[in-house]
VOPAGU-2260 file (C-alpha; in pm, 1 decimal, decimal comma):
REM VOPAGU-2260
SITE   aa  ch    i         X         Y         Z
SITE  MET   A    0   -1319,9     283,9    -585,0
SITE  GLY   A    1   -1353,0     498,9    -893,7
SITE  SER   A    2   -1069,7     674,7   -1067,5
SITE  LEU   A    3   -1041,6    1053,1   -1068,6
SITE  ASP   A    4    -816,5    1084,0   -1372,1
SITE  GLU   A    5    -949,7     845,8   -1630,9
SITE  ASP   A    6    -868,4    1046,0   -1941,8
SITE  HIS   A    7    -516,9    1184,1   -1929,8
SITE  LEU   A    8    -190,4    1142,7   -1746,7
SITE  CYS   A    9      64,7    1410,7   -1823,0
SITE  VAL   A   10     340,4    1481,4   -1570,8
SITE  GLU   A   11     626,1    1728,5   -1559,5
SITE  ILE   A   12     963,1    1554,9   -1583,7
SITE  GLU   A   13    1217,9    1838,5   -1614,6
SITE  ASN   A   14    1240,3    2210,9   -1689,4
SITE  GLY   A   15     865,5    2237,1   -1735,5
SITE  MET   A   16     860,8    1963,9   -2001,9
SITE  LYS   A   17     559,0    1734,9   -1978,1
SITE  VAL   A   18     510,2    1384,6   -2105,2
SITE  CYS   A   19     174,2    1215,9   -2165,5
SITE  PHE   A   20     241,0     854,4   -2079,3
SITE  GLU   A   21     -70,2     710,1   -2242,3
SITE  GLU   A   22      54,6     825,5   -2583,8
SITE  GLU   A   23     382,3     632,0   -2557,0
SITE  PRO   A   24     445,3     278,2   -2685,5
SITE  GLU   A   25     564,2     168,2   -2340,2
SITE  THR   A   26     216,6     235,2   -2204,4
SITE  VAL   A   27      56,9      28,2   -2479,5
SITE  ALA   A   28     300,3    -257,2   -2407,7
SITE  ILE   A   29     207,5    -253,7   -2037,8
SITE  GLU   A   30    -161,9    -255,9   -2128,0
SITE  GLU   A   31    -114,8    -572,2   -2334,8
SITE  ALA   A   32      81,7    -734,7   -2051,5
SITE  VAL   A   33    -192,6    -653,2   -1800,2
SITE  LYS   A   34    -450,8    -818,5   -2026,7
SITE  VAL   A   35    -241,2   -1136,6   -2016,0
SITE  LEU   A   36    -234,2   -1119,6   -1635,2
SITE  LEU   A   37    -610,8   -1072,1   -1612,0
SITE  GLN   A   38    -673,8   -1362,3   -1846,4
SITE  GLY   A   39    -436,2   -1575,3   -1637,7
SITE  LEU   A   40    -659,3   -1504,0   -1337,5
SITE  GLY   A   41    -957,2   -1638,3   -1528,2
SITE  GLU   A   42   -1108,8   -1293,6   -1574,5
SITE  ASP   A   43   -1293,2   -1154,0   -1875,5
SITE  VAL   A   44   -1095,6    -848,1   -1989,8
SITE  ASN   A   45   -1411,4    -718,9   -2157,4
SITE  ARG   A   46   -1609,0    -719,2   -1831,1
SITE  GLU   A   47   -1737,4    -371,6   -1756,3
SITE  GLY   A   48   -1524,7    -319,8   -1445,7
SITE  LEU   A   49   -1207,6    -439,0   -1619,4
SITE  VAL   A   50   -1227,8    -277,5   -1962,8
SITE  LYS   A   51   -1016,4      20,5   -1859,4
SITE  THR   A   52    -803,5    -164,6   -1603,3
SITE  PRO   A   53    -505,1    -225,7   -1838,0
SITE  LEU   A   54    -477,5     146,8   -1912,8
SITE  ARG   A   55    -528,6     242,8   -1548,8
SITE  VAL   A   56    -255,9       2,6   -1436,3
SITE  ALA   A   57     -18,3     121,2   -1707,7
SITE  LYS   A   58     -68,4     485,5   -1613,3
SITE  ALA   A   59     -26,9     415,8   -1242,3
SITE  LEU   A   60     295,6     221,9   -1297,2
SITE  ARG   A   61     443,2     479,4   -1530,2
SITE  GLN   A   62     354,3     765,8   -1301,2
SITE  GLY   A   63     484,4     573,6   -1000,5
SITE  THR   A   64     819,5     514,8   -1172,7
SITE  ARG   A   65     858,2     851,1   -1341,7
SITE  GLY   A   66    1183,9     902,5   -1153,4
SITE  TYR   A   67    1364,7     715,6   -1430,3
SITE  LYS   A   68    1299,7    1013,9   -1656,0
SITE  GLN   A   69    1400,2    1278,0   -1401,0
SITE  LYS   A   70    1746,5    1415,6   -1325,5
SITE  VAL   A   71    1864,5    1557,8    -995,7
SITE  LYS   A   72    2062,7    1824,9   -1179,0
SITE  ASP   A   73    1743,3    1970,1   -1323,0
SITE  VAL   A   74    1586,7    1979,2    -975,9
SITE  VAL   A   75    1876,5    2142,6    -790,6
SITE  GLU   A   76    2006,2    2384,2   -1055,1
SITE  GLY   A   77    1870,3    2731,0    -997,0
SITE  ALA   A   78    1776,3    2646,9    -637,5
SITE  LEU   A   79    2118,9    2714,6    -478,7
SITE  PHE   A   80    2121,4    3050,6    -305,7
SITE  PRO   A   81    2419,0    3248,6    -172,4
SITE  GLU   A   82    2431,6    3290,1     203,5
SITE  VAL   A   83    2736,1    3475,1     335,5
SITE  GLY   A   84    2701,3    3334,0     685,2
SITE  VAL   A   85    2769,4    2982,6     560,2
SITE  HIS   A   86    3143,3    2921,3     575,7
SITE  ASP   A   87    3355,2    2682,9     374,0
SITE  GLY   A   88    3382,4    2454,0     673,4
SITE  VAL   A   89    3115,0    2310,3     897,8
SITE  GLY   A   90    2860,3    2570,1    1003,7
SITE  HIS   A   91    2831,7    2677,0    1365,2
SITE  ALA   A   92    2544,2    2533,9    1562,7
SITE  GLY   A   93    2274,5    2794,1    1604,7
SITE  GLY   A   94    2415,7    3010,2    1327,5
SITE  VAL   A   95    2325,1    3042,5     963,3
SITE  GLY   A   96    2557,5    2756,7     876,5
SITE  GLY   A   97    2400,3    2505,0    1113,4
SITE  LEU   A   98    2220,0    2181,7    1043,8
SITE  VAL   A   99    1906,6    2200,8     825,8
SITE  ILE   A  100    1644,2    1924,4     840,6
SITE  VAL   A  101    1321,2    1860,5     653,3
SITE  ARG   A  102    1116,7    1605,6     846,9
SITE  ASP   A  103     824,9    1373,3     782,4
SITE  LEU   A  104     819,3    1365,2     402,3
SITE  ASP   A  105     551,3    1112,4     307,2
SITE  LEU   A  106     657,4     924,8      -5,3
SITE  PHE   A  107     598,0     589,9    -166,8
SITE  SER   A  108     805,5     364,7    -385,4
SITE  TYR   A  109     763,3      33,6    -564,3
SITE  CYS   A  110     937,2    -269,3    -413,3
SITE  GLU   A  111    1173,2    -416,1    -669,2
SITE  SER   A  112    1116,0    -768,0    -532,6
SITE  CYS   A  113     737,7    -789,2    -569,4
SITE  LEU   A  114     623,3    -469,7    -749,3
SITE  LEU   A  115     392,3    -371,0    -464,1
SITE  PRO   A  116     410,4      -9,8    -343,0
SITE  PHE   A  117     565,1      54,7      -3,0
SITE  GLN   A  118     523,0     365,8     207,6
SITE  LEU   A  119     805,1     564,1     360,4
SITE  LYS   A  120     850,1     862,8     582,6
SITE  CYS   A  121    1169,8    1041,0     485,8
SITE  HIS   A  122    1379,2    1267,2     709,6
SITE  VAL   A  123    1660,7    1444,2     528,3
SITE  GLY   A  124    1911,0    1700,7     647,9
SITE  TYR   A  125    2237,4    1865,6     548,7
SITE  VAL   A  126    2505,0    2096,2     686,4
SITE  PRO   A  127    2552,7    2385,3     439,3
SITE  SER   A  128    2897,2    2496,6     328,7
SITE  GLY   A  129    3056,0    2699,7      48,6
SITE  GLN   A  130    2838,6    3000,5     127,8
SITE  ARG   A  131    2525,3    2855,6     -27,4
SITE  VAL   A  132    2200,9    2690,0      77,4
SITE  VAL   A  133    1942,5    2500,5    -124,7
SITE  GLY   A  134    1569,6    2568,0    -147,9
SITE  LEU   A  135    1403,0    2342,8     109,6
SITE  SER   A  136    1145,4    2204,2    -132,4
SITE  LYS   A  137    1428,5    2062,3    -341,9
SITE  LEU   A  138    1521,0    1818,0     -64,8
SITE  SER   A  139    1174,9    1668,0     -99,0
SITE  ARG   A  140    1185,0    1669,0    -479,0
SITE  VAL   A  141    1524,5    1496,1    -492,5
SITE  ALA   A  142    1399,0    1229,5    -252,5
SITE  ASP   A  143    1092,1    1179,6    -472,3
SITE  VAL   A  144    1304,2    1138,0    -786,9
SITE  PHE   A  145    1461,0     823,9    -643,6
SITE  ALA   A  146    1148,4     703,8    -466,2
SITE  LYS   A  147     968,0     698,1    -801,5
SITE  ARG   A  148    1172,4     401,0    -917,8
SITE  LEU   A  149    1176,4      31,0    -834,1
SITE  GLN   A  150    1364,2      33,5    -506,8
SITE  ASP   A  151    1515,2    -133,6    -204,1
SITE  PRO   A  152    1507,4      78,6     116,3
SITE  GLN   A  153    1881,3      92,8     178,1
SITE  ARG   A  154    1965,5     170,4    -183,1
SITE  LEU   A  155    1696,7     438,8    -184,2
SITE  ALA   A  156    1849,6     607,0     121,9
SITE  ASP   A  157    2199,0     585,6     -30,1
SITE  GLU   A  158    2088,0     730,6    -363,4
SITE  ILE   A  159    1909,7    1024,8    -200,1
SITE  CYS   A  160    2213,6    1094,7      17,4
SITE  SER   A  161    2465,0    1068,2    -267,6
SITE  ALA   A  162    2259,7    1281,7    -505,9
SITE  LEU   A  163    2219,2    1563,4    -254,0
SITE  HIS   A  164    2586,0    1551,4    -158,8
SITE  HIS   A  165    2698,9    1586,2    -519,5
SITE  GLY   A  166    2423,2    1830,3    -612,2
SITE  ILE   A  167    2465,9    2090,1    -336,2
SITE  ARG   A  168    2819,9    2006,1    -210,3
SITE  PRO   A  169    2745,6    2052,5     161,3
SITE  ALA   A  170    2958,3    1955,2     458,9
SITE  GLY   A  171    2740,8    1646,5     496,0
SITE  VAL   A  172    2402,3    1488,2     424,9
SITE  ALA   A  173    2192,6    1260,0     647,8
SITE  VAL   A  174    1889,9    1053,8     544,9
SITE  ILE   A  175    1660,5     835,4     755,4
SITE  LEU   A  176    1375,8     634,0     602,7
SITE  GLU   A  177    1092,2     473,0     798,3
SITE  CYS   A  178     956,3     211,0     558,0
SITE  LEU   A  179     630,1      15,4     565,2
SITE  HIS   A  180     572,1    -279,0     330,0
SITE  ILE   A  181     230,7    -438,4     314,7
SITE  HIS   A  182     243,2    -799,6     436,9
SITE  PHE   A  183     -28,0    -966,4     234,1
SITE  PRO   A  184    -144,3   -1312,1     346,0
SITE  ASN   A  185    -244,1   -1577,7      98,9
SITE  VAL   A  186    -598,0   -1705,5      69,9
SITE  GLU   A  187    -524,8   -2026,2     263,6
SITE  SER   A  188    -320,8   -1889,6     552,6
SITE  VAL   A  189    -558,1   -1602,6     627,1
SITE  PHE   A  190    -832,7   -1848,1     729,7
SITE  LEU   A  191    -593,0   -2004,1     980,4
SITE  ASP   A  192    -406,1   -1701,3    1115,1
SITE  SER   A  193    -639,9   -1455,4    1284,9
SITE  LYS   A  194    -346,7   -1249,3    1416,7
SITE  HIS   A  195    -176,0   -1182,4    1085,8
SITE  LYS   A  196      41,3    -869,9    1099,1
SITE  GLY   A  197     -33,5    -638,1     811,5
SITE  TRP   A  198     302,0    -463,7     774,3
SITE  VAL   A  199     675,2    -518,1     770,9
SITE  LYS   A  200     853,7    -216,6     919,1
SITE  LEU   A  201    1214,5    -115,7     854,3
SITE  LEU   A  202    1435,8     180,3     946,5
SITE  VAL   A  203    1742,7     259,1     735,8
SITE  SER   A  204    1989,1     545,9     727,0
SITE  SER   A  205    2260,7     689,6     506,3
SITE  GLY   A  206    2516,1     963,1     565,9
SITE  SER   A  207    2797,5    1148,0     390,3
SITE  GLY   A  208    3062,6    1400,2     492,1
SITE  VAL   A  209    3026,7    1483,2     861,1
SITE  PHE   A  210    2759,3    1210,3     877,5
SITE  GLY   A  211    2983,5     949,8     716,1
SITE  ASN   A  212    3050,6     780,8    1050,5
SITE  GLU   A  213    2733,1     650,3    1212,6
SITE  ASN   A  214    2880,7     739,9    1552,8
SITE  ALA   A  215    2962,3    1098,9    1454,9
SITE  ASP   A  216    2842,8    1384,3    1676,6
SITE  ALA   A  217    2646,0    1523,7    1382,5
SITE  TRP   A  218    2406,5    1230,5    1410,9
SITE  VAL   A  219    2329,6    1326,4    1771,3
SITE  ASP   A  220    2210,7    1667,3    1653,6
SITE  PHE   A  221    2016,0    1514,8    1366,0
SITE  LEU   A  222    1832,0    1261,4    1583,9
SITE  GLY   A  223    1774,7    1524,8    1848,7
SITE  LEU   A  224    1596,1    1748,1    1600,0
SITE  LEU   A  225    1384,5    1450,4    1496,5
SITE  LYS   A  226    1271,9    1423,3    1859,1
SITE  LEU   A  227    1340,6    1053,4    1837,8
SITE  ARG   A  228    1692,1    1036,9    1984,0
SITE  VAL   A  229    1780,7     702,7    2143,4
SITE  VAL   A  230    1464,9     521,9    2036,4
SITE  ILE   A  231    1524,7     562,2    1665,2
SITE  ALA   A  232    1901,3     530,7    1705,0
SITE  GLU   A  233    1858,0     181,7    1847,2
SITE  LYS   A  234    1622,7      73,0    1569,2
SITE  ILE   A  235    1816,7     204,5    1271,3
SITE  LEU   A  236    1995,9     -81,3    1104,6
SITE  SER   A  237    2348,6     -41,0     977,8
SITE  LYS   A  238    2410,2    -109,6     611,2
SITE  ASP   A  239    2579,5    -437,2     696,1
SITE  SER   A  240    2285,1    -562,7     901,8
SITE  VAL   A  241    1993,4    -471,8     674,8
SITE  GLU   A  242    1825,6    -792,0     565,9
SITE  GLN   A  243    1859,7    -848,5     196,8
SITE  ASN   A  244    1508,5    -990,4     176,5
SITE  TRP   A  245    1297,6    -743,9     372,6
SITE  CYS   A  246    1015,6    -794,1     122,6
SITE  PRO   A  247     750,1   -1039,5     252,7
SITE  SER   A  248     740,0   -1208,2     -88,2
SITE  HIS   A  249    1049,8   -1404,5      16,7
SITE  SER   A  250     929,0   -1547,5     345,7
SITE  SER   A  251     562,2   -1472,3     412,3
SITE  PRO   A  252     264,3   -1701,7     346,5
SITE  MET   A  253     237,0   -1515,7      16,2
SITE  ALA   A  254     554,9   -1695,7     -89,9
SITE  LYS   A  255     409,7   -2036,1      -6,5
SITE  ILE   A  256     163,7   -2055,2    -293,3
SITE  PRO   A  257     265,9   -2370,1    -480,9
SITE  SER   A  258     544,7   -2294,5    -724,9
SITE  ASP   A  259     369,8   -2494,7    -995,1
SITE  LEU   A  260     110,8   -2216,7   -1013,4
SITE  VAL   A  261     390,9   -1989,0   -1127,8
SITE  ALA   A  262     567,9   -2246,0   -1344,1
SITE  GLY   A  263     234,5   -2329,4   -1505,1
SITE  ASN   A  264     180,6   -1970,4   -1610,4
SITE  PRO   A  265     487,5   -1876,5   -1818,0
SITE  GLU   A  266     281,3   -1624,2   -2014,6
SITE  MET   A  267     205,5   -1432,4   -1695,1
SITE  VAL   A  268     570,4   -1437,2   -1586,2
SITE  ALA   A  269     678,1   -1314,9   -1930,1
SITE  ALA   A  270     413,6   -1040,7   -1913,5
SITE  VAL   A  271     555,0    -907,3   -1585,5
SITE  ALA   A  272     907,4    -915,6   -1731,2
SITE  SER   A  273     783,5    -707,2   -2024,1
SITE  ILE   A  274     632,8    -458,1   -1780,0
SITE  LEU   A  275     970,9    -419,1   -1610,5
SITE  LYS   A  276    1133,1    -352,0   -1945,8
SITE  SER   A  277     864,7     -99,8   -2041,3
SITE  LEU   A  278     929,4      87,9   -1717,0
SITE  GLY   A  279    1293,2     133,3   -1817,0
SITE  GLU   A  280    1438,0    -147,7   -1608,3
SITE  ASP   A  281    1651,2    -447,5   -1699,9
SITE  PRO   A  282    1461,7    -768,1   -1609,8
SITE  SER   A  283    1794,6    -953,3   -1601,2
SITE  ARG   A  284    1932,9    -732,2   -1322,3
SITE  LYS   A  285    2004,7    -968,6   -1035,3
SITE  GLU   A  286    1764,4    -791,6    -799,4
SITE  LEU   A  287    1482,8    -828,6   -1054,4
SITE  VAL   A  288    1536,2   -1181,6   -1183,2
SITE  GLU   A  289    1282,0   -1332,8    -941,8
SITE  THR   A  290    1044,7   -1036,9    -939,8
SITE  PRO   A  291     808,8   -1162,1   -1215,4
SITE  GLY   A  292     762,2   -1490,8   -1028,7
SITE  HIS   A  293     700,6   -1312,7    -698,2
SITE  PHE   A  294     440,3   -1085,6    -853,6
SITE  VAL   A  295     257,4   -1369,4   -1029,3
SITE  ARG   A  296     260,7   -1577,7    -710,3
SITE  TRP   A  297      99,6   -1287,0    -523,6
SITE  LEU   A  298    -150,5   -1214,2    -800,4
SITE  MET   A  299    -269,5   -1574,7    -804,0
SITE  ASN   A  300    -429,3   -1510,7    -465,0
SITE  PHE   A  301    -705,4   -1339,9    -659,4
SITE  GLN   A  302    -773,6   -1589,4    -935,5
SITE  ASP   A  303   -1137,8   -1668,7   -1004,1
SITE  THR   A  304   -1170,7   -1984,3    -790,6
SITE  LYS   A  305   -1549,5   -1963,3    -738,6
SITE  LEU   A  306   -1512,4   -1923,6    -363,7
SITE  GLU   A  307   -1875,2   -1811,8    -346,4
SITE  MET   A  308   -1991,6   -2158,0    -453,1
SITE  LYS   A  309   -1780,2   -2319,1    -182,4
SITE  LEU   A  310   -1911,7   -2069,6      71,4
SITE  ASN   A  311   -2273,2   -2138,9     -26,7
SITE  GLY   A  312   -2223,0   -2508,8      35,1
SITE  PHE   A  313   -2061,7   -2433,5     368,7
SITE  THR   A  314   -2336,9   -2198,6     486,7
SITE  ARG   A  315   -2612,2   -2443,3     387,0
SITE  GLY   A  316   -2444,1   -2699,2     608,0
SITE  ILE   A  317   -2459,7   -2478,5     915,8
SITE  THR   A  318   -2806,5   -2330,6     867,3
SITE  ASP   A  319   -2958,9   -2583,9    1104,5
SITE  LEU   A  320   -2725,0   -2465,9    1377,7
SITE  LEU   A  321   -2880,0   -2119,6    1359,3
SITE  LYS   A  322   -3242,9   -2230,8    1396,9
SITE  PRO   A  323   -3432,8   -2129,0    1707,8
SITE  ASN   A  324   -3355,1   -2313,4    2027,9
SITE  GLY   A  325   -3682,3   -2209,6    2189,2
SITE  GLU   A  326   -3990,7   -1998,9    2129,2
SITE  VAL   A  327   -3919,4   -1712,0    1890,9
SITE  GLY   A  328   -4030,8   -1364,1    1994,0
SITE  SER   A  329   -4208,9   -1112,3    1776,4
SITE  ARG   A  330   -4035,5    -875,8    1530,1
SITE  ASN   A  331   -4035,5    -606,4    1794,5
SITE  ASN   A  332   -3857,7    -835,4    2035,1
SITE  LYS   A  333   -3534,7    -876,2    1842,2
SITE  LEU   A  334   -3187,6    -830,2    1983,4
SITE  MET   A  335   -2901,9    -658,2    1806,9
SITE  HIS   A  336   -2578,7    -854,3    1776,9
SITE  SER   A  337   -2250,9    -736,6    1627,8
SITE  GLU   A  338   -1909,3    -855,8    1518,8
SITE  LEU   A  339   -1651,7    -578,6    1492,1
SITE  ASN   A  340   -1301,5    -548,9    1349,2
SITE  LEU   A  341   -1310,2    -841,9    1107,1
SITE  SER   A  342    -997,5    -797,9     896,6
SITE  PHE   A  343   -1004,2    -821,2     519,4
SITE  TRP   A  344    -757,6    -806,9     231,3
SITE  SER   A  345    -852,2    -743,8    -127,4
SITE  GLN   A  346    -735,8    -627,2    -466,7
SITE  CYS   A  347    -869,6    -321,6    -648,0
SITE  GLU   A  348    -989,3    -434,6    -988,0
SITE  HIS   A  349    -937,3     -87,5   -1132,8
SITE  HIS   A  350    -563,0     -62,0   -1063,2
SITE  LEU   A  351    -454,4    -412,4    -947,7
SITE  LEU   A  352    -340,2    -261,3    -618,9
SITE  PRO   A  353    -421,8    -387,5    -267,0
SITE  PHE   A  354    -679,8    -243,8     -36,1
SITE  TYR   A  355    -733,4    -367,8     316,0
SITE  GLY   A  356    -910,4    -281,8     637,4
SITE  LEU   A  357   -1184,6    -388,6     876,4
SITE  VAL   A  358   -1545,6    -500,9     844,5
SITE  HIS   A  359   -1813,5    -443,6    1108,5
SITE  ILE   A  360   -2135,1    -644,3    1094,0
SITE  GLY   A  361   -2453,0    -576,8    1288,5
SITE  TYR   A  362   -2767,7    -789,0    1274,5
SITE  PHE   A  363   -3097,9    -842,6    1453,9
SITE  CYS   A  364   -3206,7   -1188,4    1560,9
SITE  PRO   A  365   -3519,1   -1287,1    1752,9
SITE  LYS   A  366   -3474,0   -1411,2    2105,8
SITE  GLY   A  367   -3422,4   -1783,4    2106,0
SITE  PHE   A  368   -3197,7   -1796,0    1797,9
SITE  ASN   A  369   -2850,8   -1938,2    1837,3
SITE  HIS   A  370   -2589,2   -1664,9    1807,7
SITE  THR   A  371   -2370,1   -1711,9    1499,1
SITE  GLY   A  372   -1996,6   -1740,9    1552,1
SITE  LYS   A  373   -1731,3   -1489,0    1454,7
SITE  SER   A  374   -1545,7   -1749,6    1248,1
SITE  LEU   A  375   -1837,8   -1785,1    1005,9
SITE  LEU   A  376   -1862,2   -1410,2     949,2
SITE  GLN   A  377   -1485,8   -1380,9     909,7
SITE  SER   A  378   -1493,2   -1657,8     648,4
SITE  ILE   A  379   -1762,0   -1471,3     454,9
SITE  VAL   A  380   -1548,0   -1157,0     460,9
SITE  HIS   A  381   -1239,2   -1340,2     334,6
SITE  CYS   A  382   -1440,0   -1518,7      66,8
SITE  TYR   A  383   -1537,9   -1191,3     -97,6
SITE  GLY   A  384   -1209,9   -1017,6     -19,5
SITE  PHE   A  385    -977,5   -1250,2    -205,5
SITE  LYS   A  386   -1078,6   -1153,7    -556,4
SITE  LEU   A  387   -1062,4    -852,6    -783,2
SITE  GLN   A  388   -1298,7    -614,4    -610,9
SITE  VAL   A  389   -1428,3    -265,9    -549,0
SITE  GLN   A  390   -1518,6    -166,9    -194,1
SITE  GLU   A  391   -1879,5     -84,3    -271,7
SITE  ARG   A  392   -1942,8    -430,8    -418,6
SITE  LEU   A  393   -1753,3    -601,8    -136,2
SITE  THR   A  394   -1975,2    -430,3     121,1
SITE  ARG   A  395   -2293,8    -527,1     -61,4
SITE  GLN   A  396   -2190,2    -891,0    -113,0
SITE  ILE   A  397   -2105,1    -939,6     253,3
SITE  ALA   A  398   -2436,6    -786,3     360,0
SITE  GLU   A  399   -2643,2    -997,8     119,8
SITE  THR   A  400   -2470,4   -1320,8     220,1
SITE  VAL   A  401   -2502,7   -1255,7     593,3
SITE  SER   A  402   -2865,4   -1155,3     538,9
SITE  SER   A  403   -2941,9   -1484,1     362,6
SITE  ILE   A  404   -2812,5   -1672,3     665,6
SITE  LEU   A  405   -2939,4   -1461,7     953,8
SITE  GLY   A  406   -3277,8   -1351,6     829,2
SITE  GLY   A  407   -3251,8   -1017,7     656,4
SITE  ASP   A  408   -3185,2    -747,5     916,4
SITE  VAL   A  409   -2819,7    -671,5     852,2
SITE  MET   A  410   -2589,7    -369,8     845,2
SITE  VAL   A  411   -2230,6    -383,2     720,3
SITE  VAL   A  412   -1966,5    -111,9     749,2
SITE  VAL   A  413   -1634,2    -150,9     568,5
SITE  GLU   A  414   -1341,5      78,1     650,9
SITE  ALA   A  415   -1053,0      48,9     408,5
SITE  ASN   A  416    -716,0     190,7     314,4
SITE  HIS   A  417    -654,6     193,1     -60,3
SITE  THR   A  418    -301,0     166,3    -193,7
SITE  CYS   A  419    -418,5     335,1    -513,0
SITE  MET   A  420    -492,8     648,7    -309,7
SITE  ILE   A  421    -123,4     696,1    -224,2
SITE  SER   A  422      64,4     541,3    -514,9
SITE  ARG   A  423    -100,2     724,1    -801,8
SITE  GLY   A  424    -275,6    1046,6    -885,5
SITE  ILE   A  425    -362,4    1248,6    -578,3
SITE  GLU   A  426    -127,3    1060,3    -339,0
SITE  LYS   A  427    -341,8    1115,1     -30,3
SITE  PHE   A  428    -151,6     959,0     257,9
SITE  GLY   A  429    -352,8     869,1     566,6
SITE  SER   A  430    -689,7     873,9     391,8
SITE  ASN   A  431    -937,4     590,2     429,3
SITE  THR   A  432   -1276,5     506,9     285,8
SITE  ALA   A  433   -1595,3     388,3     458,4
SITE  THR   A  434   -1890,3     220,9     290,2
SITE  ILE   A  435   -2222,5     100,9     432,0
SITE  ALA   A  436   -2484,8    -153,1     325,5
SITE  VAL   A  437   -2817,6    -185,7     508,4
SITE  LEU   A  438   -3091,4    -446,2     470,4
SITE  GLY   A  439   -3419,2    -518,3     645,2
SITE  GLN   A  440   -3491,0    -326,8     964,7
SITE  PHE   A  441   -3165,1    -129,2     933,4
SITE  ALA   A  442   -3284,6      14,3     601,0
SITE  THR   A  443   -3595,0     171,5     756,7
SITE  ASP   A  444   -3489,2     243,1    1114,9
SITE  PRO   A  445   -3244,8     537,1    1157,2
SITE  ALA   A  446   -3224,5     473,8    1531,3
SITE  ALA   A  447   -3103,2     119,2    1470,2
SITE  ARG   A  448   -2837,0     243,4    1229,5
SITE  ALA   A  449   -2724,4     507,5    1476,1
SITE  MET   A  450   -2707,8     251,7    1755,8
SITE  PHE   A  451   -2480,7      25,0    1552,7
SITE  LEU   A  452   -2255,0     307,0    1430,1
SITE  GLN   A  453   -2202,2     421,8    1788,2
SITE  ILE   A  454   -2047,1      92,2    1894,2
SITE  ILE   A  455   -1781,8      97,2    1616,6
SITE  PRO   A  456   -1454,0     214,2    1775,5
SITE  ASP   A  457   -1292,6     530,8    1640,5
SITE  GLY   A  458    -999,1     492,6    1405,3
SITE  THR   A  459   -1050,3     121,2    1353,8
SITE  ALA   A  460    -930,5     125,8     993,1
SITE  SER   A  461    -570,9     170,5    1106,4
SITE  GLN   A  462    -581,1    -129,2    1341,5
SITE  ILE   A  463    -505,9    -372,7    1060,3
SITE  SER   A  464    -143,3    -259,5    1065,6
């Protein structure tokens, strides 16, 4: 999908000071690294759709990691307000000094293991003390400071908790994060696993002061106000039990791409390492040592492997199976067929960020034609998904290919969630995008289009998770 902020990226970092990332040498360095990655995929960096991709990626990464340039002190200072009802000790439940919670803060962060964005819903609370309270918006802003860095869920929760405890000196701070990491299949496994789960989910917590003990009574109040109580309490992992490798890049099919693809592309690995350095990180930090390899391994899913040519050979081989098995009726005697909820995974060529969702295909065939199988249509979807794409082109390519096989009367609807919609710019959580392509009878018959749209289930875009 197109970008809304192609020209400038200036963000406020502290005390009203703004920085324009595209004017800094770090941005230029990331641009050059992205060109190396695109060339490693076999792409032409001068292709119209890719000319601005290096700058777009650089701006998205720098904006998404702007927390390195922000300080909690600048956020909290000036936002502490005197409140005489808040005593030096723990506040009384129901009084001015009681527990304060801000719930359901939608944030995103970048996974330090694979550099893909992950979503999180943050719940943060504190018990005021010292006769002062903090402006509620500052709880969200402090959380965002640490989310806008390369992160691990447990460390993120701990850093938010520690920063708030030292910044506002309350009786205690509690943080719960509900994290979602995209679980991207590789191009080979996705053809074999029709039940691939799209997300890895993790719950982590952190507490200080009266929340320092995970069995403390203060947690009962906190979870009660979240309306989650026992359910979330059972799912929250203690710090000792959080898996070190929650990122799918360590164990998913994405990690099974032959290692020689990574070893054979040292320039790409070095380019990712330079990106880490340009973001203000140390590529030699133990948590980041394997990150360049993980990212390259994932990116190689989208190399230009000419899957269309392989698909064309495959479809020619099955054309005979779709020929009529009896007398063919007239054009007015066609039947509508459909295949709904075909999953797809792709990579936005504008920002090198994933987008994913479901494809619905409707087509007319005369009576007497053999009905095509779901597996063929799913293969067509995957063929065009596993490449650098835009949703509009993906929709058109699927429609044209299906039309060439089934005779021309085809309608395709693609419903997608775009990572670039939450991890950059407008940060619109929960949004999704629908595109349509119509050919043949569907292009001229509104009733046929309406009939097909009616059979698509509501809210199908979210089913991929």
